[in-house]
C-alpha positions in Angstrom: 169.9 133.3 109.6 167.9 132.1 106.7 164.7 131.7 109.0 165.5 135.6 110.0 165.7 136.8 106.3 162.5 135.6 105.5 160.8 136.9 108.9 161.6 140.8 107.5 160.9 139.4 103.9 157.4 138.8 105.7 157.2 141.8 107.2 158.1 144.2 104.6 155.6 143.0 102.8 153.1 143.2 105.2 153.6 146.2 107.0 150.8 148.6 107.6 151.5 151.9 108.1 149.8 153.3 110.9 153.3 151.5 112.3 155.0 154.4 110.5 152.5 156.5 112.1 153.8 155.2 115.6 157.0 155.3 114.7 156.9 159.4 113.9 154.5 160.3 116.6 157.3 158.3 119.1 159.7 160.1 118.0 157.9 163.4 118.4 156.9 162.4 121.8 160.3 162.4 122.6 161.3 165.1 121.0 158.6 167.0 123.5 159.9 165.3 126.6 163.5 166.7 126.0 162.5 170.3 125.3 160.2 169.8 128.6 163.2 168.5 130.7 164.7 172.2 129.6 161.8 174.1 130.1 161.2 172.8 133.4 165.1 172.2 134.7 164.0 173.3 138.5 161.9 170.4 138.6 163.9 167.5 137.2 166.0 169.1 140.1 163.8 168.5 142.6 162.4 165.3 141.9 166.1 164.0 141.7 166.8 165.5 145.7 163.4 163.5 146.4 164.5 159.9 145.0 167.7 158.6 145.8 170.2 159.9 142.9 172.9 162.1 143.7 172.9 165.3 142.1 175.5 165.6 140.3 175.4 162.6 138.7 172.3 163.8 137.6 173.4 167.4 136.4 177.2 165.2 134.9 174.1 162.6 133.1 171.6 164.9 132.2 173.2 166.5 129.6 173.7 163.3 127.7 169.5 162.8 128.6 168.5 165.9 126.7 170.7 165.1 123.9 169.3 161.4 123.2 166.2 162.6 123.6 165.7 165.5 121.5 167.9 164.7 118.3 167.5 160.4 119.5 164.0 161.4 118.6 163.9 163.1 115.9 166.1 160.3 114.6 163.2 158.4 115.4 160.9 160.3 113.4 162.5 159.8 110.0 163.6 156.4 110.9 167.6 156.9 110.4 169.2 154.5 113.1 166.2 153.8 114.7 167.4 150.2 116.4 170.8 152.0 117.5 168.9 154.6 118.9 166.7 153.3 120.5 168.5 150.8 122.0 170.1 154.4 123.9 166.6 155.0 125.0 165.4 151.9 126.8 167.5 152.7 129.7 167.5 156.1 129.8 163.5 155.2 130.1 163.5 152.2 132.0 166.0 154.7 135.2 163.6 157.0 134.6 160.5 154.3 135.7 162.5 153.2 138.9 163.9 156.8 140.1 161.4 159.5 139.6 158.1 158.2 138.2 157.5 154.9 140.3 158.4 156.8 143.8 155.7 159.2 143.0 152.6 156.3 142.5 150.4 155.6 139.5 147.5 157.2 141.1 149.6 160.3 142.0 149.1 164.0 140.9 150.8 164.3 137.7 152.1 161.1 137.8 153.6 160.1 134.1 154.4 156.0 135.2 151.6 154.7 132.2 152.8 157.1 129.9 156.6 156.2 130.8 155.6 152.0 130.4 154.2 153.2 127.6 157.4 155.0 125.7 158.8 152.1 127.4 156.6 149.6 125.3 157.1 151.6 121.8 160.8 151.8 122.2 161.3 147.4 122.8 159.1 147.7 119.4 160.6 149.4 117.3 163.8 148.0 118.7 162.4 144.6 117.7 160.0 145.9 114.9 162.4 148.4 113.1 162.1 151.3 111.7 159.3 150.4 108.9 159.1 150.8 105.1 158.9 154.8 105.5 162.3 155.2 106.8 165.7 157.4 106.1 166.6 153.3 106.7 165.0 151.9 104.1 166.0 154.2 101.3 169.9 153.2 101.9 168.7 150.3 102.4 167.1 150.1 98.5 169.6 152.3 97.4 172.6 149.9 98.9 170.6 146.6 97.1 170.8 149.1 93.7 174.3 150.6 93.7 
């Protein structure tokens, strides 16, 4: 346990600001993806019909997906409960890659496979790394240590 605290202390000391900027950008991208899903609802249902997923199960889970894209993106952007939110985002993106993007192919028109894989990589990074120095989580930790 001591070595994990040492790693976390080292990471806090050598924390570049661009990592926090990237976290905020990731949150904004997740919010935009949720809004895009709301706007293009018909296309999403069409994509689900082309894949092997039952449309009824999709409609039940789509509300979950929209909430976690928009609310989760906001929480990732401000750095609140980042690891927990990212943990909920990872299965959504894995399912998107497997059931939707993979069937379209890498070089198909409007393929989002590379985009989805990059976002998945960032989610895994922030699950391991945490929210960073410039985040609400860090502010709450500082207040907890002082109070």
